[in-house]
N, C-alpha and C positions, 0 to 999 in steps of 0.2 A: 546803302554804304554811299557814299556821295565821294569822288575823288578829292583827292588833296596832295598836292605837287610841293613839295621844298624846292625853288629849281635853282638853288644855290648853296649845297651844306657841304663843308668839311669831313672828315672822318679819318684818327690816326690810330687804326689799331695797336701800332708800335708803343706809342705815347700818351694817347688819349684816351677817350670814353669806346670812343671805337662803335660797335652793335650796340653797347648799351645805352647811346644817344638816339638812337636808331628804336630802340623797343618806346624809348619814352614818348618821341615825334609819335610810334606808331599806337600806344596809349590815348592819345589824346585824339586820336580818329586821323591822324597824318596816313597817308598811304604811297605815295611815292617819292622817289628823292631824284636829284641829278647832285653827284657826287664830284667834288672839282676834285682832282691830288693838287694836295697841299704843295707851297715852296718846294720847292724841291732842295733848298739848303736850310728845312725843318726834318727832312729826313735823310739826312745825309751829306757829307764834303758838297765841297761846289764842283758842279759839274765842270769837265774840262772838254767834255767831246758829245757828241745825240745820244752816242750810246749810253752814257751817265744818267741820262735821264728814265732808264729801263726800270730800274728798282721803285722808284718814285711813281710811273705808272701802273708795275705789276702788285703797287702795295696796294694804290688806289681800286683795281679790278678784284682784288681780294675783300676789301669792305664792301663795295658793292655788291659783289655773291653773299656773305655774310648780310648786312640788308635787305637782302630780295628773303632770304629764308625767312627775313620776320615778317615780315612789310605783308598787309593786305595785297598790293600791289606789287611794282616792283622798282629796284634802284638802275640805274644808269650812269655810266660812268661819260664825266667830259674831262677830257688830257691836254696837257699844251703848260705852255710856259708862263710864270708869272711876272709880270711884268718888269717890278726891284727886280727881278735876277741882275738886270744891267748895271745898278748901283754895285752890289753885293761884287757882282767881278771886277768892275773897275776897280772897287777899293780893296781888291787883291792883286791890282798890279796889271789889269788885261787894260788894252786899249775900247773904248766906245765901240769901233768898227768889230775887235776880235770876240768884244762881249758881244757884238748882235750874233755875229757869226754862229757860235754856241749856242745861241737862243734858236737862230733861226733852224741849227740842225735838231735842236728837240721835238720843234717843232715837225720836224719832218719827220721823226721815230713816231709824236704823235698821230700824225694824218697814218702810217701804216696801221694803227689800231685799229682808226675809223674806215680806213679802206678792207681791213678783214673781217671788219663787223662788230669787234671787240668793244667799241669805244662811238658815242653818241654823236659829240661834236667837239671841238676844241677852244681852247682859252686862251688869249693874249692879251695884246691892251698895251697902253705905254704910261710912263711914271702919274701917280697923281700927287707928285711933289715938286716941288724946285729942282731943274737939271740942268746944267747946262747946254749949251747948241750942240755942243756934239752929241753928247750923250741923247738929247730929245731927236735929233736925227735920227740918230743909230736903231732908237727904238722904236718910231715911225717905218723903219724902214722891215724892222720884226714884225709891224706891225700890216704893213702890207702885202708879206708873205702868208702870214698866216690867212689873211684875206683871200690872198690865191689861193691858198689848198684850200681852204673853205669850197670855192668854185670851182677847182676841180674835182673836190670828192661828195660836191652837192650836200655839204655839213653847215649845220651853223657855227658860229666861231663868239662864242660868248667875251665882249671884252670888260676888263679892268681900266677903267682909266681916268680921269680929272672927273671931279665934278662938273656936271652942265645939263643943262639943260635942252641942248642943242648941238646933236654928234653929226647933224649931217654931211659935214667933210671926209668924217670917217665913210659912212652907208656910200657916197659919192665911187670912194673910190674903191670900194667893194664893188658895185656896181659895174664900176670899169673891168674889173677882171670876170665879169657874169655871177655875182653874189648880190640876189635879191637883198633889198632893205631890210625888210623881215628877219633875216637869216640872220643878220645880226643884230645882239642880244645885249644890252648894257646890264651888268651887271653890278649892284647898289645902285640904281637909279632911283629918281625921285618918282614922284608922280605924275610928272608931266615932261615928256623925253621928246626932241624933234629928229626922226633920223631912225635908228636903231630903236627894236623893241625892248621898251622897259622891263626888267626885274625886277620891281620894286622893293626897298629895304622893308621888312613887315613894321612899320610904324604906323600909330593910326593915323596920323594927320596925312601920310603921303598915300598911305590906304586909299583915305579920303578922297583925295586929288584924283586919284586913277580911278576911282569907281564912279564917280561924278561925270567923265566926259566917256563915249562911246568907243573906246581903244582897245587894241590888245593888248595885255601887259600879263605879267607873271608877278609869282610873289617868292622871297625869300628872307632866310634868315642870315647866310653869311656865315652858318657856323663855325669858328675854327678847330673848336676839340685839342684847346690848347690846356693843356695839364695844370700851367700859370697862370693861365687870365680865363676860370670857366666862367659857362653863360657869352664868351663874346663871341661875335658882335651881338648876336641876339641868341638865348639859349633854344634845343631843340624844339620846345616843348611851341613857340610863339607863330607859328604862322597855322597850326589847327585853332586856337584862339585866338588868333584875329578874324581867321572865317566864320566862328561862331558870332564875335563880334560885328562883324560885316552882315551876316544873319540878319540879328538882332538892330542891326542899322533899316534892313530892308533893301540892301545892296545883293540880290537871291542873283540877278541879271551879272555883275563882276565875278562875283565867284564862277560860277559858270565859265565866265570869258578867263578867269585868269586859271582854274584849272583843268579845262578838257577842251575850249576851243584856241584855244592860245599855243598849248603843247601841240597840238594836234597842224596848227598851222604854220608852225613855225618849227619843230621838231621834227615833226609825220609820227608824233606819238599817240597812241590811243589809251586816255588814261581810263577809260569806260570798259572797255574789254580787258584790260589785264588788271582788272581786278578779281580777287578770286572769285569761283563760287560759292 
């Protein structure tokens, strides 16, 4: 068996399919998962302080433990704050600065999980939709805080940002804090990207673009585990199916890049050694 990693999946054991989605992924040959906490407003009331993220993070850790029981390999948690929270908080009456303060506190709590070994990486970013200058500035301040925490705790920061093929502005800021560019991962990336390591959304055209260049990349579904939107964004079977398709197209080296070499280089995880005997 060879490792197959989905780099960005959400699991919601309270409202969604939870471990059932992992079983589906595993049946198709999937072995490893990076499980990202769902946006906090999907799992409870809007946060008023950093402590209010604890339920979101603990729910994710429970989902990761259940996933690891099912997988031939294992799952790891990625904890942080969805950048869209800024709009939720502003719509609820907070100023952008107040919203940013709450979000930075959530990232502080997530970084404690990284520091004590309970989480692998942090999640942050900035809105992928039009916002006011004040919200944009507050969001970039949150992103800068995440990059500084990534450097402090020597961990990856997964980004949720606007669509772009060039995010060197973000990685350059990360490098100023001491976070190497390859330790910044762009979630929902296309097949070509300057700056961060791309986590390519597993559509055939984008995967082919990634596979044709000899550059590190990861694969993901961004499965959101929402019972009101089954299969969104891509279903849990997709990454194993796309690996099979890449193999049929002759992209054997790209498969090893995405599922063995890049996870090791970026996260320091060994997807071969963590396969069950």
